[in-house]
C-alpha positions in Angstrom: 0.0 -0.1 0.1 1.3 3.7 -0.7 0.8 6.5 1.6 0.1 9.7 0.2 0.6 12.8 2.6 -0.8 16.7 1.8 -2.6 19.0 3.6 -4.4 20.1 0.5 -7.3 17.8 -0.5 -7.3 18.7 -4.2 -3.4 17.4 -4.6 -4.4 13.9 -2.3 -7.5 13.3 -4.9 -5.5 13.6 -8.0 -2.7 11.5 -6.8 -4.7 9.0 -4.9 -6.9 8.7 -8.4 -3.7 8.3 -10.5 -2.2 5.7 -8.4 -5.5 3.6 -8.1 -6.0 3.8 -11.7 -2.7 2.0 -11.9 -3.6 -0.7 -9.6 -1.8 0.5 -6.6 -3.7 0.3 -3.3 -3.6 3.9 -1.6 -3.7 5.5 1.5 -4.1 9.2 2.7 -3.2 11.4 5.5 -3.8 15.2 5.4 -1.2 16.2 7.9 2.3 14.9 9.3 0.7 14.0 12.9 -1.9 11.8 11.0 0.6 10.3 8.7 2.8 9.1 11.8 -0.1 7.6 13.4 -1.1 5.4 10.3 2.7 4.6 9.6 3.1 3.2 13.3 -0.4 1.1 12.9 0.0 0.0 9.2 2.4 -1.2 6.7 3.5 0.8 3.6 5.6 0.0 0.5 6.0 3.6 -0.3 5.2 7.2 0.9 4.6 10.2 -1.2 5.1 12.9 1.2 4.5 17.0 0.7 7.5 19.0 2.0 5.4 22.1 3.0 2.6 21.3 5.6 1.4 23.3 8.8 2.4 21.9 11.9 5.0 18.9 11.2 6.4 19.6 7.8 7.6 16.5 5.6 11.1 16.8 6.6 10.1 16.1 10.2 8.0 13.2 9.3 10.6 11.7 7.3 13.2 12.1 10.4 10.6 10.7 12.9 10.1 7.7 10.5 13.8 7.1 10.3 13.9 6.7 13.9 11.6 3.6 14.2 13.3 0.4 13.2 10.0 -0.9 11.7 9.7 2.0 9.4 13.0 3.2 8.8 13.5 1.4 5.5 10.1 2.7 3.9 11.0 4.6 0.8 9.9 8.3 0.7 9.4 10.4 -2.1 9.3 14.2 -1.2 6.8 16.5 -3.5 7.2 20.3 -3.4 6.0 23.3 -5.0 7.6 25.9 -2.9 11.0 24.4 -1.6 12.7 23.8 -4.9 16.2 25.1 -4.1 19.2 22.7 -3.9 19.4 23.1 -0.2 15.9 22.0 0.4 16.6 18.9 -2.2 19.7 18.2 -0.3 17.9 18.2 3.2 15.0 15.9 1.9 17.8 13.3 1.0 19.4 13.7 4.1 15.9 13.3 6.1 15.6 9.7 4.6 14.0 10.6 1.2 15.1 8.4 -1.9 13.8 10.8 -4.3 12.6 14.4 -4.5 10.2 15.8 -7.0 9.1 19.2 -7.6 5.5 20.5 -8.6 4.2 20.6 -11.1 5.1 16.9 -12.2 5.0 14.8 -15.0 2.4 12.0 -14.0 4.2 9.3 -16.1 7.5 10.1 -14.6 6.1 9.8 -11.1 4.4 6.7 -11.9 7.8 5.2 -13.4 9.3 6.4 -10.1 6.4 4.8 -7.7 6.4 1.5 -10.1 10.4 1.2 -9.6 10.4 2.0 -5.8 7.5 -0.2 -5.2 9.1 -2.8 -6.8 12.2 -2.6 -5.1 10.4 -2.5 -1.6 8.6 -5.7 -2.9 11.9 -7.3 -3.7 13.5 -6.1 -0.3 10.7 -7.6 1.6 10.9 -10.9 -0.2 14.6 -11.0 0.8 14.1 -10.1 4.2 11.5 -12.6 4.4 14.0 -15.2 2.8 16.8 -13.8 5.1 14.4 -14.6 8.3 13.7 -18.1 7.0 17.3 -18.8 6.5 18.2 -17.5 10.0 15.2 -19.6 11.6 16.6 -22.8 9.6 20.2 -22.1 10.6 19.0 -21.8 14.2 16.8 -24.7 14.1 19.6 -27.0 12.4 22.2 -25.4 15.2 19.9 -26.7 17.9 19.2 -29.8 16.4 23.1 -30.5 16.0 23.6 -29.7 19.7 20.8 -31.9 20.6 22.0 -34.6 18.6 25.5 -34.0 19.8 24.3 -34.2 23.4 22.3 -37.2 22.8 25.4 -39.1 21.1 27.7 -37.9 23.9 25.3 -39.7 26.5 24.7 -42.8 24.3 28.6 -43.0 24.1 28.9 -42.5 27.7 26.5 -45.3 28.4 28.1 -47.5 26.0 31.2 -47.1 27.6 30.1 -48.3 30.9 28.1 -51.3 30.1 30.5 -54.8 30.5 29.7 -55.6 26.8 31.4 -55.0 23.4 29.4 -51.8 22.0 29.5 -50.1 18.9 27.1 -47.5 16.7 27.0 -47.2 13.3 25.4 -44.6 10.5 22.1 -45.3 8.4 24.4 -47.1 6.0 26.3 -49.7 8.3 29.3 -47.4 8.6 30.8 -47.9 12.0 31.1 -44.5 13.6 31.8 -45.4 17.3 33.0 -48.3 19.3 33.8 -48.4 23.0 37.1 -49.2 24.6 36.3 -53.0 25.1 36.0 -53.2 21.5 39.8 -53.1 21.0 40.3 -56.0 23.2 38.9 -58.0 20.1 39.7 -55.8 17.0 42.5 -53.7 16.1 40.5 -51.1 14.1 37.4 -49.2 14.9 35.9 -50.1 11.4 36.5 -54.1 11.6 34.4 -56.5 13.4 35.9 -58.8 15.6 37.3 -61.8 14.3 35.1 -64.7 14.5 35.4 -68.6 14.5 35.8 -70.0 11.1 32.7 -72.3 11.4 30.6 -69.3 12.4 28.6 -67.0 10.3 30.2 -64.1 8.7 29.5 -60.9 10.6 30.3 -58.9 7.5 27.8 -60.7 5.2 24.9 -60.8 7.8 25.4 -57.1 8.6 25.1 -56.2 4.9 22.0 -58.4 4.8 20.3 -56.4 7.5 21.4 -52.9 6.1 19.3 -54.0 3.0 16.2 -55.6 4.9 16.3 -52.8 7.8 15.5 -55.3 10.3 17.5 -56.1 13.7 20.6 -58.2 13.6 20.9 -61.2 16.2 23.7 -63.8 16.0 25.3 -66.4 18.3 29.0 -66.9 17.2 32.3 -67.2 18.9 34.8 -64.4 19.0 38.2 -64.1 20.6 40.3 -61.5 21.9 43.3 -60.5 19.9 45.9 -61.8 22.0 44.4 -64.9 23.1 43.5 -68.6 21.3 40.2 -69.4 22.8 37.2 -68.5 21.1 33.8 -67.7 23.5 30.4 -67.5 22.4 28.9 -64.0 22.1 25.3 -62.8 21.2 25.6 -60.2 18.8 22.8 -57.8 18.6 21.9 -54.7 16.7 18.9 -52.8 16.5 18.0 -49.3 14.1 17.3 -46.3 15.7 14.3 -44.6 13.7 13.1 -41.2 13.6 9.7 -40.6 11.6 10.1 -44.3 10.3 13.7 -43.7 8.9 16.6 -45.5 10.2 19.1 -42.7 11.6 21.6 -45.0 13.4 22.2 -48.5 14.6 23.3 -49.6 18.1 24.9 -53.1 18.5 26.5 -55.0 21.4 28.1 -58.3 21.6 27.3 -60.0 25.0 29.4 -62.8 26.4 27.2 -66.1 26.7 30.0 -68.4 27.1 28.8 -69.6 30.7 25.2 -69.8 29.5 26.1 -71.8 26.5 28.3 -74.4 28.8 25.4 -74.5 31.2 23.1 -75.6 28.2 25.4 -77.8 26.9 25.4 -79.4 30.6 21.8 -79.8 30.8 21.3 -81.2 27.2 24.1 -83.9 28.2 22.4 -84.7 31.5 19.0 -84.8 29.7 20.3 -87.3 27.2 22.0 -89.4 29.6 19.3 -89.4 32.1 16.5 -90.2 29.5 18.9 -93.0 28.3 19.2 -94.4 31.7 15.3 -93.8 32.5 14.1 -95.8 29.2 15.5 -99.3 30.5 13.8 -99.5 33.8 10.6 -97.7 32.4 10.3 -100.4 29.9 10.6 -103.2 32.5 8.2 -101.6 34.8 5.4 -101.2 31.9 6.0 -105.1 31.3 5.4 -106.2 34.6 2.5 -103.8 35.1 1.0 -105.5 31.8 1.8 -109.1 33.1 0.1 -107.8 36.5 -2.9 -106.5 34.6 -3.7 -110.1 33.0 -3.7 -111.9 36.2 -6.4 -109.3 37.9 -9.3 -110.0 35.7 -11.5 -111.0 38.8 -10.5 -108.0 41.0 -11.9 -104.8 39.4 -10.4 -102.7 42.1 -7.0 -104.0 41.5 -7.5 -103.7 37.8 -8.4 -100.0 38.0 -5.2 -99.4 40.0 -3.2 -101.2 37.6 -4.8 -99.4 34.6 -4.1 -96.1 36.0 -0.6 -96.9 36.6 -0.2 -97.9 33.4 -1.5 -94.6 32.0 1.1 -92.8 34.1 3.7 -95.0 32.9 2.6 -94.0 29.2 2.8 -90.3 30.2 6.3 -90.7 31.5 7.5 -92.4 28.5 6.2 -89.7 26.3 8.2 -87.1 28.4 11.1 -89.3 28.2 10.8 -89.6 24.4 10.5 -86.2 24.3 13.7 -85.3 26.0 15.5 -88.0 23.9 14.2 -85.8 21.0 15.6 -82.8 22.2 18.9 -84.1 23.1 19.1 -85.4 19.3 18.0 -82.2 17.9 20.6 -80.3 20.1 23.4 -82.3 18.9 22.1 -82.8 15.3 21.4 -86.5 15.7 17.4 -86.6 15.0 17.2 -88.9 12.2 14.7 -88.9 9.4 13.5 -91.5 7.1 12.3 -89.8 4.1 9.8 -91.7 1.9 6.6 -91.3 0.1 3.5 -91.8 2.0 -0.2 -91.0 1.6 -1.2 -88.1 4.0 -5.0 -89.2 3.9 -4.2 -92.6 5.5 -1.8 -90.8 8.1 -4.5 -88.6 9.4 -7.2 -91.0 9.5 -5.0 -93.5 11.7 -4.0 -90.3 13.9 -7.4 -89.0 14.3 -8.7 -92.7 15.1 -6.0 -93.4 17.4 -7.0 -90.1 19.4 -10.7 -90.7 19.2 -10.2 -94.1 20.7 -8.3 -92.9 23.6 -10.4 -89.6 24.3 -13.9 -90.8 23.7 -15.7 -87.9 25.3 -14.0 -85.5 22.5 -15.4 -85.0 19.1 -12.5 -84.8 16.1 -14.2 -83.6 13.0 -12.0 -83.8 10.1 -12.4 -81.1 7.2 -10.7 -81.8 3.7 -9.2 -85.0 2.2 -6.2 -84.1 0.0 -5.4 -87.0 -2.3 -1.5 -86.5 -2.4 1.8 -88.3 -1.7 3.9 -86.5 0.6 7.8 -87.2 0.7 8.9 -87.3 4.3 9.4 -89.0 7.8 5.8 -90.6 8.0 6.3 -91.3 11.8 7.7 -87.7 12.5 5.0 -86.0 10.5 2.3 -88.2 12.5 4.3 -87.3 16.0 3.4 -83.5 15.0 -0.2 -84.1 14.5 -0.6 -86.5 17.4 1.2 -83.4 19.6 -1.2 -80.8 17.8 -4.4 -83.0 18.6 -3.1 -83.9 22.4 -2.5 -80.0 22.8 -6.0 -79.1 21.5 -7.4 -82.0 24.0 -5.5 -80.8 26.8 -6.5 -76.8 26.7 -10.1 -77.3 25.7 -11.5 -79.3 28.9 -14.9 -77.5 28.7 -15.7 -77.5 24.9 -14.7 -80.8 23.8 -14.9 -80.3 19.9 -11.6 -80.3 18.0 -11.3 -79.5 14.0 -8.8 -81.0 11.7 -8.4 -79.3 8.4 -6.4 -80.4 5.5 -5.7 -78.6 2.1 -3.2 -78.4 -0.9 -2.6 -75.0 -2.5 0.6 -73.6 -4.6 2.3 -76.9 -4.1 2.0 -77.0 -0.1 -0.1 -79.3 2.1 -1.5 -77.3 5.0 -2.7 -79.1 7.9 -4.4 -77.2 11.1 -5.8 -78.3 14.3 -8.5 -76.0 16.0 -9.8 -76.1 19.5 -12.2 -74.0 21.3 -10.6 -73.8 24.5 -8.8 -71.2 26.9 -6.7 -69.7 23.9 -3.4 -67.7 24.3 -2.8 -64.2 25.0 -1.2 -62.1 22.3 2.1 -61.5 24.4 2.7 -65.3 24.6 2.0 -66.4 21.2 5.7 -65.4 19.9 7.4 -67.9 22.2 5.0 -70.6 21.9 7.4 -72.8 19.8 10.4 -72.3 21.8 12.1 -74.9 23.7 10.8 -75.2 27.3 8.2 -72.2 27.2 5.2 -72.6 29.0 2.6 -69.7 29.5 3.0 -68.9 33.2 -1.1 -68.4 33.8 -1.8 -71.9 32.9 1.4 -73.9 33.9 0.1 -74.8 37.2 -3.3 -76.2 35.8 -1.4 -78.2 32.8 1.3 -80.7 32.9 4.3 -80.9 30.7 7.7 -79.6 30.0 7.0 -77.3 27.3 9.1 -78.9 24.6 6.6 -80.7 22.3 5.7 -77.6 20.2 9.6 -77.1 20.1 10.0 -80.6 18.6 7.3 -80.2 16.1 8.6 -77.0 14.9 12.2 -78.7 14.4 10.5 -81.6 12.4 8.7 -79.2 10.3 12.0 -77.2 9.6 13.7 -80.4 8.5 10.7 -81.0 6.0 11.5 -77.5 4.6 7.9 -76.4 5.8 6.5 -73.7 7.7 4.5 -73.7 11.1 2.5 -70.9 12.8 -0.6 -70.3 14.9 -3.7 -68.1 15.5 -5.3 -67.7 18.6 -7.7 -65.4 21.1 -7.9 -65.7 24.8 -11.1 -67.4 25.9 -12.1 -68.3 22.3 -9.3 -71.2 21.2 -6.4 -71.7 19.4 -5.3 -73.1 15.9 -2.0 -74.6 15.1 -1.0 -74.8 11.5 2.0 -76.5 9.5 2.6 -76.8 5.8 5.2 -79.1 4.0 5.8 -78.9 0.1 3.9 -81.5 -1.8 6.5 -83.7 -4.0 10.5 -84.0 -3.6 12.1 -82.2 -1.3 
């Protein structure tokens, strides 16, 4: 907007008309005092200011405007019909004017000047706006950098205090910090510790995770630079994200040698104990079966013998599972891969369970007429385990559904119950070794290794396993294996 200041109404009218005719928004004031009030309230791109006015003249108005930081840069064109001497023109420039036009003036010349100064004002304002934006951006970046440095210092200080080997890396995987413990295992901050020749290559696994943007977790053996003994460590590296974008990685090597030794000793103990228990248990079972045949006339004694045999069978299953775990851990679990009919296997498994648990209704859905290459006994073991769990964990609703189907070259079998279900937080661990849901462990017996064995069997058949469950509505356990050669 342009402000026209003149004490003569005719002059204001003619100037205002001329400017608005050329699309310049215009405001007016008829005295220096009125002009100052408007200047302090409004923003103007240009002031056309008459010099000769009663009270405060144009020079005084210009000098006052120059005294305010918010108004000192407004361009002023002086207009004068009386003070046309050189000294007045000079005074006008000293007072802060950018031009001095004497009356009578050429309207076209004045318009050219107005256009030029108006455009300069707009450009100056845009430059000032850009400068303000740049200042804010610089300040923001400076504060962000300060915050980032403070966070990095705090993180590095923490990593120096922890007992693990620790490091951080940029988003692209380039290591940018290691703690002092790192140098016990590596001569360079850019080189991962040396791993055992039989273990995974850290660099290869690291590059894979950079591409997939997933956390890294590896159990591997590393050794100190000046030692020969390798020790098991758990390598974990997680991405740090800001607005879904990875900005950093934080990783640690945790010494787990003692835990691995304890696990090996436990597995050895289970293997030895299971083998040692098998022989006397078989003898006890044989004697109890002989005793069962000799007590036909005594119903009470027969009942006790049957209950004892039932408990012996449960104990035999537990010992068999412990032996399987030991074989899995040592890599000695054997598989006899042959072609077999899955329909017959399912029918036999379901019939056997139905005869054992007569009060349950086991419903079969689907009948895929396919041959499967695999270990028939081990696949049956998985199905029996799924069915046993379904029966165990649905004591009230005695209905079980077994579904089977072939799709996209895969055979999928599922066992569904309508029992107590499993909460979401427990589902991720359900196939892990010795895992039992805490809130049901005191109600239902077991070691928590049945589903772990099932998972290992399905893995050896190049298959998949998973489950779906809702607390209070039941669970469905699945497994899929390829149809045809494996």
